TIMI-2910 file (N, C-alpha, C, CB; in pm, 1 decimal, decimal comma, always signed):
<rs>
+----------+----------+----------+----------+----------+----------+----------+----------+----------+----------+----------+----------+------+
!      n_x !      n_y !      n_z !     ca_x !     ca_y !     ca_z !      c_x !      c_y !      c_z !     cb_x !     cb_y !     cb_z ! resn !
+----------+----------+----------+----------+----------+----------+----------+----------+----------+----------+----------+----------+------+
!  +2782,3 !   -725,8 !  +4694,9 !  +2703,0 !   -645,0 !  +4613,2 !  +2522,1 !   -663,2 !  +4664,9 !  +2740,2 !   -699,4 !  +4445,3 !  Unk !
!  +2515,5 !   -567,3 !  +4634,4 !  +2330,4 !   -536,2 !  +4653,9 !  +2234,8 !   -612,1 !  +4552,0 !  +2286,8 !   -356,8 !  +4620,9 !  Unk !
!  +2123,0 !   -606,3 !  +4576,2 !  +2034,4 !   -699,8 !  +4501,3 !  +2013,5 !   -574,7 !  +4373,2 !  +1870,9 !   -763,6 !  +4603,9 !  Unk !
!  +1998,1 !   -470,0 !  +4405,0 !  +1986,0 !   -329,9 !  +4290,5 !  +2081,7 !   -338,9 !  +4216,5 !  +1993,8 !   -176,4 !  +4343,0 !  Unk !
!  +2217,8 !   -369,4 !  +4271,3 !  +2297,7 !   -346,5 !  +4207,8 !  +2324,6 !   -490,5 !  +4111,5 !  +2394,7 !   -290,6 !  +4294,5 !  Unk !
!  +2250,8 !   -616,4 !  +4116,3 !  +2276,1 !   -761,4 !  +4021,2 !  +2183,4 !   -737,8 !  +3917,2 !  +2239,7 !   -923,2 !  +4098,4 !  Unk !
!  +2044,9 !   -653,9 !  +4006,0 !  +1926,5 !   -630,6 !  +3877,7 !  +2029,1 !   -556,3 !  +3784,8 !  +1760,8 !   -516,7 !  +3920,2 !  Unk !
!  +2105,0 !   -468,7 !  +3810,4 !  +2141,2 !   -357,1 !  +3723,9 !  +2212,2 !   -415,5 !  +3608,0 !  +2228,1 !   -250,7 !  +3795,9 !  Unk !
!  +2319,2 !   -501,0 !  +3676,8 !  +2401,5 !   -570,5 !  +3615,4 !  +2308,9 !   -691,7 !  +3470,2 !  +2482,8 !   -647,1 !  +3754,6 !  Unk !
!  +2266,7 !   -697,8 !  +3541,5 !  +2153,3 !   -810,9 !  +3471,7 !  +2087,6 !   -759,0 !  +3294,3 !  +1986,6 !   -812,7 !  +3605,5 !  Unk !
!  +2003,0 !   -639,8 !  +3377,7 !  +1942,8 !   -591,3 !  +3283,7 !  +2039,6 !   -484,3 !  +3153,8 !  +1834,4 !   -523,0 !  +3365,4 !  Unk !
!  +2109,0 !   -462,4 !  +3198,3 !  +2264,9 !   -421,4 !  +3124,9 !  +2295,2 !   -517,3 !  +3043,1 !  +2397,6 !   -407,7 !  +3221,8 !  Unk !
!  +2318,5 !   -636,5 !  +3082,7 !  +2358,2 !   -792,8 !  +2982,3 !  +2246,3 !   -759,7 !  +2880,4 !  +2329,1 !   -988,6 !  +3074,8 !  Unk !
!  +2114,2 !   -796,0 !  +2918,4 !  +2037,8 !   -784,1 !  +2854,3 !  +2029,6 !   -694,6 !  +2731,4 !  +1973,9 !   -774,2 !  +2923,5 !  Unk !
!  +2000,0 !   -608,6 !  +2778,6 !  +2034,9 !   -438,9 !  +2688,5 !  +2091,4 !   -469,1 !  +2575,9 !  +2151,4 !   -319,4 !  +2760,2 !  Unk !
!  +2216,9 !   -515,8 !  +2659,3 !  +2350,8 !   -533,6 !  +2494,5 !  +2299,8 !   -606,5 !  +2430,7 !  +2517,8 !   -602,9 !  +2497,4 !  Unk !
!  +2250,7 !   -714,9 !  +2450,0 !  +2223,2 !   -894,1 !  +2338,4 !  +2105,9 !   -815,2 !  +2261,1 !  +2138,9 !  -1102,5 !  +2451,9 !  Unk !
!  +1972,8 !   -755,3 !  +2300,8 !  +1873,0 !   -710,0 !  +2254,4 !  +1866,5 !   -649,2 !  +2167,6 !  +1826,4 !   -668,5 !  +2308,6 !  Unk !
!  +1845,0 !   -684,2 !  +1978,7 !  +1862,8 !   -594,0 !  +1917,1 !  +1779,1 !   -461,4 !  +1901,5 !  +1878,8 !   -646,0 !  +1832,7 !  Unk !
!  +1827,0 !   -319,1 !  +1878,8 !  +1725,5 !   -228,9 !  +1918,1 !  +1672,1 !   -214,4 !  +1771,8 !  +1777,0 !    -86,7 !  +2000,0 !  Unk !
!  +1532,0 !   -205,0 !  +1743,3 !  +1516,8 !   -160,6 !  +1589,0 !  +1539,3 !    -50,3 !  +1561,3 !  +1403,9 !   -172,3 !  +1532,0 !  Unk !
!  +1558,8 !    -45,7 !  +1396,4 !  +1627,6 !    +77,4 !  +1356,9 !  +1547,0 !   +185,4 !  +1339,3 !  +1698,2 !    +63,3 !  +1242,9 !  Unk !
!  +1558,6 !   +300,4 !  +1377,2 !  +1471,2 !   +403,2 !  +1348,5 !  +1491,1 !   +469,6 !  +1173,3 !  +1504,7 !   +518,3 !  +1472,6 !  Unk !
!  +1340,5 !   +468,4 !  +1145,5 !  +1368,3 !   +519,9 !  +1019,2 !  +1338,0 !   +633,0 !  +1007,1 !  +1320,9 !   +463,9 !   +926,7 !  Unk !
!  +1383,6 !   +735,7 !   +895,8 !  +1350,3 !   +885,9 !   +896,0 !  +1223,3 !   +888,0 !   +795,7 !  +1487,7 !   +989,7 !   +839,6 !  Unk !
!  +1106,1 !   +902,9 !   +847,2 !   +988,5 !   +972,5 !   +775,9 !   +979,3 !  +1094,5 !   +726,8 !   +895,8 !   +976,0 !   +841,8 !  Unk !
!   +974,2 !  +1111,4 !   +582,3 !   +996,5 !  +1326,7 !   +599,8 !   +813,2 !  +1318,9 !   +641,6 !  +1055,1 !  +1477,4 !   +358,1 !  Unk !
!   +794,4 !  +1422,5 !   +700,8 !   +684,0 !  +1453,5 !   +722,6 !   +617,8 !  +1577,5 !   +628,1 !   +689,9 !  +1473,1 !   +853,8 !  Unk !
!   +498,6 !  +1549,7 !   +654,8 !   +381,5 !  +1581,9 !   +533,2 !   +375,8 !  +1774,3 !   +554,3 !   +177,8 !  +1477,6 !   +583,0 !  Unk !
!   +399,6 !  +1849,6 !   +432,4 !   +376,2 !  +1995,0 !   +475,4 !   +263,6 !  +2036,3 !   +521,4 !   +395,1 !  +2077,2 !   +385,0 !  Unk !
!   +293,3 !  +2133,3 !   +610,0 !   +157,6 !  +2184,0 !   +691,7 !    +58,4 !  +2203,3 !   +594,1 !   +172,3 !  +2326,8 !   +777,0 !  Unk !
!    +92,3 !  +2255,9 !   +461,8 !    -18,5 !  +2275,3 !   +411,6 !    -31,3 !  +2218,8 !   +297,7 !    -45,1 !  +2386,6 !   +406,8 !  Unk !
!   -123,6 !  +2219,7 !   +179,3 !    -79,9 !  +2116,7 !    +65,2 !    -31,9 !  +2248,4 !    -44,1 !   -234,4 !  +1991,0 !     -3,1 !  Unk !
!    -59,0 !  +2332,2 !    -45,0 !    +12,0 !  +2434,4 !   -108,8 !   +177,8 !  +2438,0 !   -136,8 !    -22,0 !  +2540,7 !    -32,6 !  Unk !
!   +238,0 !  +2434,4 !   -213,8 !   +358,4 !  +2473,7 !   -255,4 !   +404,5 !  +2602,6 !   -297,2 !   +380,2 !  +2408,2 !   -336,3 !  Unk !
!   +551,5 !  +2629,3 !   -330,9 !   +606,1 !  +2694,4 !   -443,9 !   +656,9 !  +2648,9 !   -494,7 !   +658,9 !  +2773,1 !   -446,8 !  Unk !
!   +717,6 !  +2725,7 !   -611,1 !   +804,9 !  +2606,5 !   -691,5 !   +875,5 !  +2581,0 !   -671,5 !   +842,1 !  +2595,9 !   -784,2 !  Unk !
!   +973,2 !  +2582,5 !   -597,6 !  +1072,7 !  +2507,2 !   -534,0 !   +997,4 !  +2390,2 !   -415,1 !  +1178,7 !  +2624,6 !   -461,3 !  Unk !
!   +911,3 !  +2402,4 !   -387,4 !   +834,1 !  +2279,2 !   -282,7 !   +794,0 !  +2190,8 !   -389,9 !   +681,2 !  +2329,8 !   -176,4 !  Unk !
!   +749,8 !  +2253,8 !   -471,3 !   +679,0 !  +2163,0 !   -622,7 !   +760,2 !  +2072,9 !   -674,1 !   +647,2 !  +2252,8 !   -760,9 !  Unk !
!   +882,7 !  +2120,6 !   -703,8 !  +1006,4 !  +2096,3 !   -814,3 !  +1052,9 !  +1979,6 !   -699,9 !  +1142,9 !  +2258,1 !   -861,5 !  Unk !
!  +1086,7 !  +1963,7 !   -606,4 !  +1123,6 !  +1885,5 !   -500,3 !  +1030,5 !  +1768,5 !   -500,1 !  +1122,7 !  +1961,9 !   -372,5 !  Unk !
!   +895,3 !  +1835,2 !   -461,2 !   +768,0 !  +1719,7 !   -455,1 !   +797,7 !  +1657,2 !   -614,8 !   +569,9 !  +1805,1 !   -431,5 !  Unk !
!   +781,4 !  +1682,5 !   -706,9 !   +742,5 !  +1610,9 !   -853,6 !   +917,6 !  +1558,8 !   -902,2 !   +650,0 !  +1758,9 !   -995,5 !  Unk !
!  +1012,8 !  +1629,9 !   -877,0 !  +1162,4 !  +1600,3 !   -926,5 !  +1198,0 !  +1645,6 !  -1041,8 !  +1195,1 !  +1468,7 !   -937,8 !  Unk !
!  +1076,3 !  +1768,5 !  -1079,8 !  +1113,5 !  +1829,4 !  -1164,3 !  +1215,1 !  +1942,6 !  -1116,7 !  +1007,2 !  +1863,2 !  -1226,5 !  Unk !
!  +1273,4 !  +2030,2 !  -1190,4 !  +1354,8 !  +2150,9 !  -1100,7 !  +1250,1 !  +2250,5 !  -1141,0 !  +1538,0 !  +2201,3 !  -1148,8 !  Unk !
!  +1246,1 !  +2389,4 !  -1067,8 !  +1179,6 !  +2522,7 !  -1066,8 !  +1192,4 !  +2565,4 !  -1199,6 !  +1238,3 !  +2626,6 !   -968,0 !  Unk !
!  +1277,3 !  +2536,8 !  -1274,3 !  +1286,2 !  +2615,9 !  -1418,9 !  +1219,6 !  +2513,5 !  -1493,7 !  +1448,0 !  +2656,3 !  -1485,9 !  Unk !
!  +1196,2 !  +2408,4 !  -1502,2 !  +1115,8 !  +2303,7 !  -1569,6 !   +974,4 !  +2349,7 !  -1585,6 !  +1118,8 !  +2171,3 !  -1491,4 !  Unk !
!   +930,8 !  +2394,1 !  -1411,0 !   +777,2 !  +2404,3 !  -1411,7 !   +757,0 !  +2542,8 !  -1454,0 !   +702,8 !  +2372,9 !  -1266,3 !  Unk !
!   +843,3 !  +2603,2 !  -1457,0 !   +849,3 !  +2772,5 !  -1515,0 !   +820,9 !  +2753,3 !  -1657,6 !  +1015,3 !  +2864,4 !  -1498,3 !  Unk !
!   +880,8 !  +2668,4 !  -1717,7 !   +868,7 !  +2655,2 !  -1851,1 !   +729,4 !  +2606,5 !  -1907,3 !   +970,7 !  +2569,7 !  -1889,1 !  Unk !
!   +714,4 !  +2469,8 !  -1813,3 !   +588,0 !  +2415,5 !  -1838,3 !   +465,6 !  +2525,3 !  -1852,5 !   +562,0 !  +2318,0 !  -1725,3 !  Unk !
!   +480,3 !  +2570,2 !  -1735,2 !   +409,8 !  +2720,5 !  -1677,4 !   +352,1 !  +2843,2 !  -1819,9 !   +567,3 !  +2817,6 !  -1567,6 !  Unk !
!   +480,8 !  +2853,7 !  -1887,5 !   +474,1 !  +2927,9 !  -1994,2 !   +439,3 !  +2840,4 !  -2107,5 !   +592,6 !  +3000,0 !  -2012,0 !  Unk !
!   +444,9 !  +2692,5 !  -2144,8 !   +405,9 !  +2673,0 !  -2244,3 !   +202,0 !  +2599,4 !  -2225,2 !   +538,9 !  +2579,1 !  -2304,6 !  Unk !
!   +223,5 !  +2635,1 !  -2110,7 !    +73,9 !  +2570,7 !  -2061,5 !    +56,4 !  +2409,1 !  -2051,4 !    -44,3 !  +2617,8 !  -2173,3 !  Unk !
!   +176,0 !  +2350,1 !  -2026,3 !   +189,4 !  +2215,2 !  -2018,8 !   +200,4 !  +2134,7 !  -1929,3 !   +257,8 !  +2188,7 !  -2065,4 !  Unk !
!   +245,7 !  +2219,2 !  -1819,3 !   +262,3 !  +2160,9 !  -1682,1 !   +117,1 !  +2144,6 !  -1596,0 !   +366,4 !  +2261,1 !  -1599,8 !  Unk !
!   +161,7 !  +2095,7 !  -1445,1 !    +47,3 !  +2114,8 !  -1358,2 !    -35,9 !  +2182,1 !  -1335,2 !    +58,9 !  +2116,0 !  -1285,6 !  Unk !
!   -177,3 !  +2246,7 !  -1295,8 !   -247,8 !  +2336,6 !  -1250,0 !   -201,8 !  +2437,6 !  -1136,5 !   -345,1 !  +2274,1 !  -1219,9 !  Unk !
!   -204,1 !  +2554,5 !  -1132,1 !   -118,8 !  +2597,3 !  -1042,1 !   -203,1 !  +2718,8 !  -1044,6 !    +39,6 !  +2598,9 !  -1071,0 !  Unk !
!   -236,2 !  +2768,2 !   -912,9 !   -272,2 !  +2907,3 !   -857,6 !   -144,3 !  +3057,2 !   -839,2 !   -328,5 !  +2860,1 !   -701,0 !  Unk !
!   -221,3 !  +3142,9 !   -860,0 !   -164,6 !  +3311,3 !   -847,2 !   -209,4 !  +3380,1 !   -762,6 !   -186,0 !  +3401,2 !   -952,3 !  Unk !
!   -201,5 !  +3328,8 !   -606,3 !   -250,7 !  +3446,5 !   -540,0 !   -119,8 !  +3554,2 !   -483,0 !   -346,9 !  +3388,1 !   -412,5 !  Unk !
!   -182,6 !  +3660,4 !   -484,0 !    -99,9 !  +3794,8 !   -503,0 !    +38,6 !  +3752,3 !   -549,9 !    -86,4 !  +3886,9 !   -359,4 !  Unk !
!    +11,4 !  +3741,0 !   -676,9 !   +128,8 !  +3755,9 !   -785,3 !   +217,3 !  +3623,3 !   -724,2 !   +226,2 !  +3933,9 !   -781,5 !  Unk !
!   +223,0 !  +3530,1 !   -678,0 !   +325,7 !  +3408,0 !   -624,9 !   +228,6 !  +3295,8 !   -657,3 !   +378,8 !  +3410,1 !   -441,1 !  Unk !
!   +333,2 !  +3224,2 !   -756,1 !   +299,9 !  +3072,0 !   -802,3 !   +267,7 !  +2975,6 !   -635,7 !   +472,0 !  +2996,8 !   -908,7 !  Unk !
!   +175,0 !  +2891,8 !   -704,8 !   +108,9 !  +2812,4 !   -578,9 !    +72,4 !  +2712,5 !   -655,9 !    -17,8 !  +2877,7 !   -487,5 !  Unk !
!   +146,1 !  +2575,7 !   -622,6 !    +69,2 !  +2437,0 !   -695,8 !    +19,7 !  +2391,6 !   -586,2 !   +160,2 !  +2312,6 !   -777,1 !  Unk !
!    -73,4 !  +2328,4 !   -569,0 !   -140,8 !  +2217,6 !   -445,9 !    -73,7 !  +2105,9 !   -484,4 !   -320,5 !  +2181,9 !   -442,3 !  Unk !
!   -111,3 !  +2023,8 !   -367,9 !    -53,9 !  +1856,6 !   -394,2 !   -141,5 !  +1778,6 !   -472,6 !    -38,5 !  +1764,1 !   -255,4 !  Unk !
!   -249,9 !  +1791,3 !   -488,2 !   -353,4 !  +1721,7 !   -554,3 !   -345,5 !  +1769,9 !   -664,9 !   -479,9 !  +1725,9 !   -506,1 !  Unk !
!   -318,1 !  +1869,6 !   -701,5 !   -295,5 !  +1904,5 !   -886,9 !   -164,7 !  +1812,9 !   -912,0 !   -249,3 !  +2111,8 !   -939,8 !  Unk !
!    -42,3 !  +1816,7 !   -819,8 !    +50,6 !  +1791,4 !   -875,1 !    +28,3 !  +1613,1 !   -890,8 !   +170,6 !  +1857,8 !   -798,3 !  Unk !
!    -15,3 !  +1566,6 !   -803,5 !    -28,7 !  +1409,8 !   -845,3 !   -112,7 !  +1341,6 !   -921,4 !    -43,8 !  +1343,2 !   -756,4 !  Unk !
!   -219,8 !  +1458,4 !   -945,7 !   -328,7 !  +1459,6 !  -1093,6 !   -176,6 !  +1452,3 !  -1208,5 !   -465,6 !  +1668,3 !  -1119,0 !  Unk !
!   -135,6 !  +1584,4 !  -1235,0 !    -37,7 !  +1578,8 !  -1330,4 !    +58,8 !  +1445,3 !  -1354,9 !    +39,1 !  +1687,5 !  -1298,4 !  Unk !
!   +115,1 !  +1407,4 !  -1219,8 !   +178,3 !  +1323,1 !  -1255,6 !    +71,1 !  +1156,7 !  -1305,0 !   +282,8 !  +1324,5 !  -1135,3 !  Unk !
!     +8,6 !  +1145,0 !  -1226,4 !    -65,0 !   +991,1 !  -1275,9 !   -116,5 !  +1003,3 !  -1420,1 !   -211,8 !   +944,1 !  -1174,6 !  Unk !
!   -161,0 !  +1140,5 !  -1458,0 !   -204,6 !  +1150,2 !  -1577,7 !    -98,0 !  +1140,7 !  -1676,4 !   -274,8 !  +1260,3 !  -1588,6 !  Unk !
!    +39,2 !  +1163,3 !  -1630,7 !   +143,6 !  +1140,9 !  -1747,0 !   +175,6 !  +1015,3 !  -1754,9 !   +269,7 !  +1212,8 !  -1736,6 !  Unk !
!   +186,1 !   +924,3 !  -1688,7 !   +198,4 !   +766,0 !  -1673,4 !   +158,9 !   +741,0 !  -1856,8 !    +55,3 !   +679,9 !  -1527,4 !  Unk !
!   +263,2 !   +669,8 !  -1880,2 !   +246,5 !   +567,3 !  -2054,3 !   +276,0 !   +423,0 !  -1992,9 !   +404,1 !   +611,2 !  -2218,1 !  Unk !
!   +214,7 !   +372,3 !  -2071,1 !   +246,7 !   +222,7 !  -2096,6 !   +315,6 !   +178,6 !  -2205,9 !   +138,8 !   +151,5 !  -2103,8 !  Unk !
!   +426,3 !    +85,2 !  -2197,9 !   +511,0 !   +104,9 !  -2325,1 !   +402,0 !    -12,0 !  -2464,3 !   +720,6 !    +29,7 !  -2276,9 !  Unk !
+----------+----------+----------+----------+----------+----------+----------+----------+----------+----------+----------+----------+------+
</rs>
């Protein structure tokens, strides 16, 4: 056996005993703070239909409608969710 082979075997044994850290899956933030209804629904936990109903009733989060398309800003969604908290 060569010295290189012995080192490889020793390192292989050490690697097998050394626990590897678990990799956590971290959702990446969207590239833009603006979301469509589906993205806003995923972000808040509401359904897209619930957000549509809230827009109709005027009770939901603030939104913009550039070029006729509904867009929600992340800050507005967070404000809406924060202001909706209640203490028992």
